[in-house]
N, C-alpha and C positions, 0 to 999 in steps of 0.2 A: 505493500500500499504505500509505503513511502517512497519507493522509487517511482509509482506512477505519479505521486504528487510532485516530486522533484522534477520529472519529465513536463507534467502540464505546466509547472511554474516556469521551467526552461522555454517552453513553447510561446507561453505568454509574453515573457521577457523578450524573445526574439521579435514577436510580432509588433510590440510596443516599439522596440528599437528601430525596426525596419520602416514603421509608419511614423515615426516621432514628428518629422516636420508637418506631416497632415493632422496630427493630434495637435499640434502646436497651433496651426492654421485655424482649425476649428475654435480653439480656446481664443486666439486673437479676433477672430470673427466675432465672437460673442462679446469680447472685451471692448471693442473699437467701433462695433457697428452703428451704435448710436451716437458716436462722437464725431463731430465736424468742425471745421475751421470756422470762426464766428466772422462777422463782417470787418472787425478791426483787423483780424489776421490778414484777411484778404487784401486790406487797403495797405498793409504794411508789404505784402509780396508786389502788388501793384507798382508800388513805389520804388521799391528797391530792387526789384527781379524783372527787368524787361522781357526776357523770354518768356515769364509767367503772362504777361499782358498781351503777348501775341499768340499764345497756344490756342488750340481748338478747344470748344467746352469738354469734349469727352478726354483730351488729354490733361486738361486742368483739373477734372474732376478725380481722374486716376492719381494724379500728382499729390492733390490733397488728401488722398485717402493714404497715400505712402506716407505724407509728412505727420498725420495723425499717429501712424505707427510708430515712425521713428521718434517723435517727441516722447512716446509712451514708454520706448524700450532703450534709449541711449541718454547717457548722462552729459549734460554740458557743465564744465568747471572752469571758473575764472582763475586767472594767474595773475602774479604781480598787482594785485590789489583792483583788478577787473571785477566788477559786479555785473554778472550776466542777467539777461532778462528774457521774455518770451520772443520779443522781436528779433533779438540775435539767433535765439534758437529757431525760430521759423526761417530765417534767411539760409542758416547754413544746412537745415534739414531739406529745405527746398532744392538747393543746388546739389546736395548729395543724393537725394531721391530722383533727380532728374536724369542720372546715370542709369539708373535701375528702373525707369518708368515702367517698363512693360515686362518686368520681372515679378515673381510672387514672393510673399513674405516667407521666411525671413531675408531682410534687405542687410547686406554687410553682416554676415552672421558672426564674424570674429571681432567687430569694433564693440566695445564696451563703453568706451568714455572718450569725449573731445575736450581737450584743454584748450582753452582759449585766452591767449595773451593779448594787450591792448595794442601792441604793434610788433614790429621785429624784436627778436630776442636773442640771447646768447645761449649757444649750447655747446657743451664739451664734444670734442672729436678725436679719435685716435688714429693717427697715420702710421703705417709702416713702409719704411723705405726698402730699396732694393737690397740691402745688407740684412733685412730682417729687424732693424731697430725701430721700436715703437715710440712715437711722440705724441704728445698730448697738448692740444690748444684749443682755444674756444673760437667758434665761428658764428657770424649773424645769420639767422635763419627766418623765414616767413612761415614754415610750416614743415612738418615731420609725418610720416606714416608709419607705425610700428607694428611688426608682424603680430605681437601680442594682443593686439586690440586697441590700441590708444592712438589717436591722432592728436596733432598739436597744429594750432591755427593762429596767426595773426589776425585780429578783428579788423584792424585798418586795411589789410590786403585783402580780407573777404569782401569789404566794402568797394574796394577798387576794381576787384573783379566783377562785380555787379555793375558798377557805375559806368564801365566801358565795355559793354557787351559783345562788340565786335573787333577788339584788340588781339584776340586770342591768348588771352592771359585770364585764368579764374583759378585762384589758389584752392577752392573746394573741389572743383572738377579734378585738379592736378592730384591732391592728395588722395580723394577716394578712388582715383583710378589706380594708384597705387595699392589700395585695399583690395580692389578686384583682382589685380596681378598677384597678390600675396595669397589669395585662397587656395591656390594650388600648393602651397607650402614653398614656393621659390618666388623671387623677385626677379624676373628675367624677362619680362615685356610680353609673356604668354599667359592671358588670364584663363580660368576654366570657360571653355567655349560652349555655347548652347548645343543641343542635338541637332546633327545634321551638318554643323560646321567642321571642317577638316583643319587639325593641327598641322598638317605638311603644308596646306595651302597658306594659312597663316603665317607660318614661318617663312615661306618664300616671299611672299607680299611685303611683310614687315622688314624682311633682311634686305630686299631690292629698295625700299624706300628710306631705309635706315641709311644705306649707303649713298643713295642718291643725295640726300642732305648732307652728308659729309662731303661729297663732291662738290655740292653747291657752294659750300662754306670754303673749301680749299681753293676754289677758283674764282672766289667772290661773285658769284652768280645769284640773281635773285631767287628768294625761296619763302614759302608761305609758312613752313613750319619753323618754330623759334629755334634759334641754334643751340639752346639747351638741350634740346632733343637729341643733339650727338653726343652727349655725355656717355650714355651707355643705352641698352637696349630698354632697360626698365624705365628710365626718363624718357625715353623716345616714346613709349606707349602712352606716358602720362601726359606729355606735350601734344601728340596727336589728338589725344580726346579733347583737349582744350580748343584745338584748330579745327577738329571736326564740328564742334559744337558751335563755335564762335566765328569761323569763316569757312562754313561749308561751301559756299559758291567758289572760293578761290583754292579750296583742297580739291574739289572735283574737278576743277579746270587743270590744276598742275598734276594731280595723280588720281584719275578716276577709279582705278584698280583699288587703290587704298581706300578711297572714301566709301566705295560700295561694300568692301569688306568690313568696315567699321559700322556701316548701317546695318548690316546683317548681324553683327555682335550686338550692337545696342538696341537694336531692333526699333528704330525710329530713323525718321530724315530729318534733321534740323532745318533744312530749307522750309519746311512746312511753317516755321515760326519766324520767319524774315519778313517783316513789311516795311 
């Protein structure tokens, strides 16, 4: 009898583990189904997030549902004396949720908290030289994405990213793209792809685009992707995410293959939000 009970318990455990995300979604559906953004929330987004103003009603409604979930599941903590408020959380949540607009909950499952500094901040950094010697120094940063589930953002730069929606720079897009990249357990410019997308094709297209950017920089040629994308493959993915959303027309003209690949991955076409 004991063996049967253990076997039943094991089967139940396996079923729960296998369907854990579905169980969580059912719980979240009950928890958040009656919650919506209020009119003041929407006014904040209309004022500070130009993309939100240009969205279709369908996309805007989906984004708002994601924002409600995000605000309920992620922590926003102020640093260096910064006191956070709902408007700050709304803007960060809206930018972050835009990247996963057509994905199901949970969004960014590894993210637990966002640390928000008033502006650029100092952070420690270890460097190892060719001889293997490690040196420590401080650097000025606008944001970081840690694999353990913490993001760090500069509030000033969050606002700047939304104030200029067509300059190809958005700190929240950049750092949350790193989180998508890190979901595979590595940070190498290849996120977990949706069903039906080919990792082989992803690697080939991004490798060609990455080398193209490095060539453009080496020969001082015009380029739509910011030069920081040439740092490494991980930064390239984060930077082309910013470019894809904020400069979709220019990116499609320069590299249609890359544009349509990103559109397949993110499951939206940012050209729909340009007016």
